[in-house]
C-alpha positions as CSV (number, residue, x, y, z in Angstrom):
1,M,-102.2,-111.8,13.4
2,R,-105.3,-109.6,13.1
3,T,-107.6,-112.5,14.1
4,T,-105.5,-113.3,17.1
5,V,-105.7,-109.7,18.3
6,K,-109.5,-109.7,17.8
7,R,-109.8,-112.9,19.9
8,L,-107.5,-111.6,22.7
9,L,-109.1,-108.2,23.0
10,P,-112.2,-109.4,24.9
11,I,-110.0,-111.4,27.2
12,A,-107.8,-108.5,27.9
13,F,-110.8,-106.3,28.6
14,V,-112.2,-108.8,31.2
15,L,-108.8,-109.2,32.9
16,T,-108.4,-105.4,33.1
17,S,-111.9,-105.1,34.6
18,M,-111.1,-107.8,37.2
19,C,-107.8,-106.2,38.1
20,G,-109.5,-102.8,38.4
21,S,-112.0,-104.2,40.9
22,A,-109.3,-105.9,42.9
23,W,-107.3,-102.7,43.0
24,A,-110.4,-100.8,44.2
25,Q,-110.9,-103.3,47.0
26,Q,-107.3,-103.1,48.1
27,A,-107.3,-99.3,48.1
28,S,-108.8,-99.1,51.6
29,T,-107.2,-101.7,53.8
30,G,-105.4,-101.8,57.1
31,L,-108.0,-101.4,59.8
32,G,-106.2,-101.2,63.1
33,Q,-102.9,-100.0,61.6
34,A,-101.0,-96.8,62.3
35,W,-100.9,-95.8,58.6
36,P,-103.5,-97.8,56.8
37,N,-103.8,-97.8,53.0
38,A,-106.9,-95.6,53.1
39,T,-107.6,-91.9,52.6
40,D,-107.5,-89.6,55.6
41,V,-111.0,-88.1,55.8
42,S,-110.5,-86.1,59.0
43,S,-111.9,-82.6,59.1
44,S,-109.3,-81.7,61.7
45,P,-105.6,-81.2,61.2
46,R,-105.1,-82.7,64.7
47,W,-106.4,-86.2,63.8
48,H,-106.4,-88.9,61.1
49,V,-109.7,-90.5,60.4
50,Y,-110.0,-93.5,58.1
51,V,-113.2,-95.2,56.8
52,F,-113.3,-98.8,55.6
53,E,-116.3,-100.5,54.1
54,R,-117.1,-104.2,53.7
55,D,-120.3,-106.1,53.3
56,G,-122.4,-103.0,54.0
57,V,-120.6,-102.3,57.3
58,R,-118.6,-99.1,57.6
59,Y,-115.6,-99.1,60.0
60,I,-114.4,-95.7,61.2
61,Q,-110.9,-95.5,62.8
62,V,-109.4,-92.5,64.6
63,N,-105.6,-92.1,64.8
64,D,-103.6,-89.3,66.4
65,L,-101.0,-87.3,64.5
66,N,-98.3,-89.8,65.3
67,G,-100.4,-92.6,63.8
68,A,-101.3,-94.3,67.0
69,V,-104.8,-95.9,66.8
70,R,-107.0,-94.2,69.4
71,G,-110.4,-95.9,68.8
72,A,-112.7,-97.3,66.1
73,F,-116.3,-98.4,65.7
74,A,-118.5,-100.0,63.1
75,V,-121.8,-98.6,61.7
76,A,-124.5,-100.4,59.8
77,G,-128.2,-99.6,59.5
78,G,-128.2,-97.1,62.4
79,Q,-126.4,-99.6,64.7
80,F,-123.0,-98.6,66.1
81,L,-120.5,-101.0,67.7
82,T,-117.3,-100.0,69.5
83,L,-114.4,-102.0,68.3
84,P,-111.8,-103.3,70.8
85,I,-108.8,-101.5,69.2
86,G,-107.0,-98.3,70.1
87,S,-105.6,-96.9,73.3
88,D,-108.8,-95.0,74.0
89,A,-111.2,-97.8,73.1
90,P,-112.8,-97.7,76.6
91,L,-113.6,-94.0,76.0
92,V,-115.5,-94.5,72.7
93,S,-119.2,-93.6,73.0
94,T,-121.9,-94.6,70.6
95,P,-125.7,-94.3,70.6
96,Q,-126.0,-98.0,71.6
97,Q,-123.0,-97.9,73.9
98,P,-123.1,-94.5,75.7
99,R,-120.2,-93.3,77.8
100,R,-119.7,-95.3,80.9
101,A,-120.5,-93.6,84.2
102,A,-116.9,-94.0,85.3
103,A,-115.8,-91.6,82.5
104,A,-116.3,-88.2,84.0
105,P,-117.5,-85.4,81.6
106,S,-114.6,-83.2,80.4
107,T,-114.5,-79.5,80.5
108,A,-112.3,-79.4,77.4
109,P,-113.9,-78.3,74.2
110,S,-115.1,-81.0,71.8
111,Q,-114.1,-80.9,68.2
112,T,-115.8,-82.4,65.2
113,I,-113.2,-84.6,63.5
114,Y,-115.4,-86.4,60.9
115,Q,-118.9,-86.0,59.6
116,D,-120.9,-87.6,56.8
117,N,-124.6,-88.0,56.1
118,A,-124.9,-90.8,58.8
119,V,-122.2,-90.3,61.4
120,K,-120.5,-87.4,63.2
121,V,-117.4,-88.1,65.3
122,M,-116.4,-85.7,68.1
123,A,-113.1,-85.8,70.0
124,T,-112.8,-84.4,73.5
125,P,-109.4,-84.3,75.2
126,Q,-109.4,-85.9,78.7
127,G,-105.9,-85.1,80.0
128,Q,-103.0,-87.5,80.5
129,N,-102.9,-88.0,76.7
130,R,-106.4,-89.5,76.6
131,V,-109.3,-88.6,74.3
132,M,-113.0,-89.4,74.4
133,L,-114.5,-90.2,71.0
134,D,-118.2,-89.7,70.5
135,A,-119.9,-91.3,67.5
136,I,-123.2,-89.5,67.0
137,C,-126.0,-90.7,64.6
138,Q,-126.9,-88.0,62.1
139,D,-130.3,-89.5,61.5
140,P,-132.2,-89.9,64.8
141,L,-135.1,-91.7,63.2
142,D,-132.8,-94.4,61.7
143,C,-130.9,-94.8,64.9
144,G,-133.9,-94.4,67.2
145,A,-135.7,-97.2,65.4
146,H,-133.0,-99.7,66.6
147,L,-132.8,-98.6,70.3
148,N,-134.6,-100.4,73.0
Protein backbone atom coordinates (compact mmCIF):
# COMPACT_ATOMS: atom_id res chain seq x y z
CA MET A 1 0.00 0.00 0.00
CA ARG A 2 2.76 2.40 0.96
CA THR A 3 4.62 1.73 -2.31
CA THR A 4 1.48 2.48 -4.33
CA VAL A 5 1.02 5.82 -2.55
CA LYS A 6 4.65 6.75 -3.21
CA ARG A 7 4.23 5.95 -6.91
CA LEU A 8 0.96 7.84 -7.25
CA LEU A 9 2.07 10.96 -5.38
CA PRO A 10 4.18 12.41 -8.25
CA ILE A 11 1.37 11.70 -10.72
CA ALA A 12 -1.16 13.44 -8.45
CA PHE A 13 1.16 16.43 -8.16
CA VAL A 14 1.52 16.73 -11.95
CA LEU A 15 -2.25 16.43 -12.46
CA THR A 16 -2.92 19.06 -9.80
CA SER A 17 -0.43 21.41 -11.47
CA MET A 18 -2.04 20.90 -14.86
CA CYS A 19 -5.52 21.52 -13.46
CA GLY A 20 -4.30 24.64 -11.68
CA SER A 21 -2.92 26.13 -14.89
CA ALA A 22 -6.11 25.23 -16.76
CA TRP A 23 -8.20 26.90 -14.07
CA ALA A 24 -5.99 30.00 -14.23
CA GLN A 25 -6.46 30.22 -18.00
CA GLN A 26 -10.23 29.87 -17.66
CA ALA A 27 -10.47 32.48 -14.92
CA SER A 28 -10.56 35.31 -17.45
CA THR A 29 -12.81 34.42 -20.37
CA GLY A 30 -15.77 35.91 -22.13
CA LEU A 31 -14.51 38.77 -24.28
CA GLY A 32 -17.59 40.37 -25.83
CA GLN A 33 -19.98 39.08 -23.17
CA ALA A 34 -22.17 41.15 -20.88
CA TRP A 35 -20.90 39.46 -17.72
CA PRO A 36 -17.56 37.80 -18.59
CA ASN A 37 -15.76 35.46 -16.23
CA ALA A 38 -13.17 38.12 -15.41
CA THR A 39 -12.46 40.59 -12.63
CA ASP A 40 -13.99 44.05 -12.96
CA VAL A 41 -10.98 46.39 -12.82
CA SER A 42 -12.84 49.65 -13.35
CA SER A 43 -11.82 52.62 -11.26
CA SER A 44 -15.34 54.05 -11.66
CA PRO A 45 -18.57 52.85 -10.06
CA ARG A 46 -20.36 53.80 -13.31
CA TRP A 47 -18.55 51.32 -15.55
CA HIS A 48 -17.30 47.74 -15.73
CA VAL A 49 -13.87 47.21 -17.28
CA TYR A 50 -12.48 43.75 -17.99
CA VAL A 51 -8.95 42.88 -19.09
CA PHE A 52 -8.16 39.67 -20.95
CA GLU A 53 -4.71 38.51 -22.00
CA ARG A 54 -3.62 35.96 -24.56
CA ASP A 55 -0.33 35.45 -26.41
CA GLY A 56 1.07 38.78 -25.22
CA VAL A 57 -1.96 40.78 -26.35
CA ARG A 58 -4.20 42.48 -23.79
CA TYR A 59 -7.85 43.03 -24.60
CA ILE A 60 -9.69 45.72 -22.64
CA GLN A 61 -13.49 45.71 -22.72
CA VAL A 62 -15.80 48.41 -21.33
CA ASN A 63 -19.36 47.56 -20.27
CA ASP A 64 -22.01 49.83 -18.82
CA LEU A 65 -23.73 49.19 -15.48
CA ASN A 66 -26.35 46.99 -17.16
CA GLY A 67 -23.65 44.77 -18.66
CA ALA A 68 -24.01 46.03 -22.22
CA VAL A 69 -20.69 45.98 -24.07
CA ARG A 70 -19.84 49.53 -25.12
CA GLY A 71 -16.42 49.04 -26.72
CA ALA A 72 -13.13 47.14 -26.62
CA PHE A 73 -9.60 47.35 -27.93
CA ALA A 74 -6.41 45.32 -28.01
CA VAL A 75 -2.97 46.48 -26.87
CA ALA A 76 0.44 44.96 -27.58
CA GLY A 77 3.86 46.59 -27.74
CA GLY A 78 2.49 50.12 -27.83
CA GLN A 79 0.07 49.28 -30.65
CA PHE A 80 -3.66 49.73 -30.10
CA LEU A 81 -6.42 48.20 -32.20
CA THR A 82 -10.13 48.95 -31.86
CA LEU A 83 -12.22 45.80 -31.80
CA PRO A 84 -15.53 45.70 -33.69
CA ILE A 85 -17.65 44.91 -30.63
CA GLY A 86 -19.91 47.05 -28.50
CA SER A 87 -22.60 49.62 -29.16
CA ASP A 88 -20.05 52.46 -29.09
CA ALA A 89 -17.30 50.74 -31.11
CA PRO A 90 -17.31 53.56 -33.70
CA LEU A 91 -16.58 56.03 -30.88
CA VAL A 92 -13.46 54.26 -29.56
CA SER A 93 -10.31 56.30 -30.05
CA THR A 94 -6.73 55.00 -29.80
CA PRO A 95 -3.32 56.52 -30.60
CA GLN A 96 -3.27 54.64 -33.92
CA GLN A 97 -6.98 55.16 -34.63
CA PRO A 98 -7.83 58.65 -33.40
CA ARG A 99 -11.38 59.88 -33.13
CA ARG A 100 -13.00 60.28 -36.51
CA ALA A 101 -13.66 63.84 -37.64
CA ALA A 102 -17.40 63.06 -37.75
CA ALA A 103 -17.42 62.58 -33.98
CA ALA A 104 -17.79 66.07 -32.54
CA PRO A 105 -15.90 66.85 -29.35
CA SER A 106 -18.11 66.66 -26.28
CA THR A 107 -18.49 69.34 -23.65
CA ALA A 108 -19.29 66.66 -21.03
CA PRO A 109 -16.50 65.90 -18.55
CA SER A 110 -14.32 62.87 -19.20
CA GLN A 111 -13.73 60.32 -16.49
CA THR A 112 -10.81 57.91 -16.08
CA ILE A 113 -12.38 54.46 -15.86
CA TYR A 114 -9.23 52.31 -16.06
CA GLN A 115 -5.51 52.88 -15.77
CA ASP A 116 -2.43 50.70 -15.55
CA ASN A 117 1.25 51.26 -16.37
CA ALA A 118 0.65 51.11 -20.15
CA VAL A 119 -2.96 52.21 -20.79
CA LYS A 120 -5.41 54.81 -19.58
CA VAL A 121 -9.08 54.63 -20.63
CA MET A 122 -11.30 57.72 -20.50
CA ALA A 123 -15.09 57.75 -20.95
CA THR A 124 -16.91 60.86 -22.18
CA PRO A 125 -20.73 60.90 -22.37
CA GLN A 126 -22.02 61.94 -25.80
CA GLY A 127 -25.76 62.20 -25.16
CA GLN A 128 -28.42 59.85 -26.54
CA ASN A 129 -26.95 57.08 -24.35
CA ARG A 130 -23.64 57.10 -26.25
CA VAL A 131 -20.13 57.25 -24.84
CA MET A 132 -16.77 58.04 -26.39
CA LEU A 133 -13.95 55.81 -25.13
CA ASP A 134 -10.39 57.11 -25.40
CA ALA A 135 -7.54 54.63 -24.99
CA ILE A 136 -4.42 56.60 -24.16
CA CYS A 137 -0.88 55.25 -24.18
CA GLN A 138 0.83 55.81 -20.83
CA ASP A 139 4.34 55.55 -22.36
CA PRO A 140 4.67 58.03 -25.26
CA LEU A 141 8.12 56.68 -26.19
CA ASP A 142 6.78 53.14 -26.59
CA CYS A 143 3.71 54.25 -28.53
CA GLY A 144 5.47 56.98 -30.47
CA ALA A 145 8.05 54.51 -31.74
CA HIS A 146 5.30 52.67 -33.64
CA LEU A 147 3.48 55.64 -35.16
CA ASN A 148 4.08 56.78 -38.71
